[in-house]
Phi, psi and omega in degrees: 000128177291318184246141178264356187236178180290163173281107182241123176268148179292157177307149183302092194250036183285063176283158177304135175071002183246146171290130179296324186218093175293123180093007180104187186260008178227159176060045182234156174127158185290348177251015184256123177276104187191157180303334178292351179299339180301336176262313187282322179190097184304338179298331183283000172285330189307316184280358182298132177272155168061201173251132185228146175234131179226132180228131180220151174225151185217139175245131178242127182238122177255130181224133180175202186205143171248123178243102182284151177287153173302149184234141170278110186293340179289325182249338185081004183271150175298136184206118181304334177265006183299145183278343177270112184239090183301142177289151175301136183248119180288143170259120181215085182248157174215141181222137177247130184236157180215163179205140176211136179213144174235125183236153177203141182262144176221097181067237182273003183238146171238128182253154179220141166247130187213153171235130182213164177235075182292340177244118182207116174210133180208130178177146179222162178253133185297147175290145174232192176296343177278349180117182179304134179087349177058222186292345183251017191297333182282348179249332178191125164261315178207154175204128179224126177234134178214119173248121179243124180255132169250110195244144168239117183235156176219135172244132186241134177276105180282310171223181178297339183239007181221133181228148178228153182206158180211142176230136174250136187228138168266117188250132170252121183234141176228147178218108178249137186218139176222137178199166178259146176246131180275100187288332178290315180301320186282004170256010176073207184298324178298319179295318180294327179277350183294173187271127172231098179057042174089359179229159177301138184299312186063198180260142176069032177278124182302333181291347180247013183274131179245122183273124179246126180232123180242140180230104186228161180202166178201162175223139188199172178253147177212179181210169168203157183203172179184183177227154179223129184229147175234089182298335174204163181303136177087003178230128175233136178236130181233142175222130183219160180227132176239113181287165172298151181282106183100121179287129178075017180111161185247124176241120174254144184234152179178224188246158177233142176225124185237125178252117185288167176303330180275357177101353177292144184245133176234141182235158180186202178258156180213156173219141175241120174264114183223204178193159169246161182280156163272154186224137169242123182244135179233126182226152177221141176229132182237130178272109181282321170204186188291350181239347186236136180231147175242133178234148177226131181229139177227141180222140172246131178250117178265102186256011190308326188270007188242031184285335180227154166261130183248108184257133177239133181233132187228153173133152184298314183295318181294322180292320178295331180275000179078021180280131180299145178285339180223133175227123178255130181238118183290135172239331175071021186302146178225165179299145180228159185226143181223147178213151183209147173239133185228142175235132186228139182222135175265114183282321180200183177294343182260339190225130169230144177216159183200164178214156180217158174225135184216158175226157179206149174276171183267139175280352181240120174303150186305315183284354177259359179295135171207182184296337178265355180218078184263122172194160181197156170304142189209165172233153180221140173237139176227156173221145184211154175226154176227129178246126181252139178216096182067237180266005182250148180222137175241127177241144178219145181209159179224138178226148177230122179254119179252133183242149171292136176300143181251117175259109183265114183197112359273352182090166183277340181280130184224104182296333178292342174297323177292316179302313181296322179296310182293314181295333180272013176073027178064035175299134185300322181293328181273349187251014184301313180296323178291319179300328179268008175078026183249020180262019182281172169303154187296146173251014183302138180156192180246136182238122179218132179195162176223170186228131171257141179228134177229134178222153178217130182226149179228132181230151178224143174243127185258000000 
């Protein structure tokens, strides 16, 4: 047997920028004894027998639509009678994730070498007549996040009923971002009244749009750890902690490319100050009978330090082109919680199957949702099967994440905040919203989307 435990899926954790299920849709969670424990709870490596290899891949597909409210171009405010009526924008993202681990026991300790992608988000919006990113271009043209961990983990048997574990990881992280900046808006009332192809520019005029593209990366060390206990036969309890990636915040550095409204290109250096959440995961597994297991998983995501993106742009060309050295973009992230119940049954020595149902709160408040910060309260259902053949095991799973539609009205973004700030001579009292990155064009509208997940894993016991 590759796994000594039930098929447990991690709580429905489709948070922004995070992989919902590291290692696939089966054999996951802080109370699960399986090679994926190197990420979820290294203590759960300890009971693994023999030497094991597990490799998994997962595809995530997001499908939906953003329908923005009509806008009055003179003010940039949502207005049912507004003449600016952005076209509906389809959400069509795809992300490929992977996991591989080799584990081996030595006395009271089990060691693991693993590669995983706990952070994975990729998606862009197609160009339209309005320019790159279409109707949502001021909040997102493109965004790609990738965290790859190379981990060394160890689980130690403290007593027959208590195990502890720790994993150290070398992390490669990248954050690529593209969005449009409304150069007319950022000149205040004078800019909105300025000339754009013979008419006043107003707000969201494509002729005043400046495309900013950042390509950044960083490498650093991190860790995670936990404990696993069995207070009585047939019951396993797991608790683990994953810190945020980067102490005191995460800064990625790289290149910047800015395309002016007239098409001129300026290049330079860039840095993005962002963050990933810290996580506390609690899991329990109960043996109902010799073939059936019940699992419960709970997760807290601490997003307090990730409310804004702080962008820094440097270089002679960028300065000559009038590109700001600092741009703050509001995301409004908040703490989120997820929970899941899973039932698993072994039909025979050759077949095991299971299903789960989970719910999660949103990491983005409703009025802060935009194309660059997509999240909503959601539910998830998954199904999985495991086929065993000698020392080999094949697992396959499917998951569907359904989200509540998000109606953003009027939203936290207020273009008039930028007008007041500029016209007021950048007075601190007038510029609070701009300082927090909320002076962009409006994101008001309806956001609805769902996620399909497919996973396949192969394991061997030597």
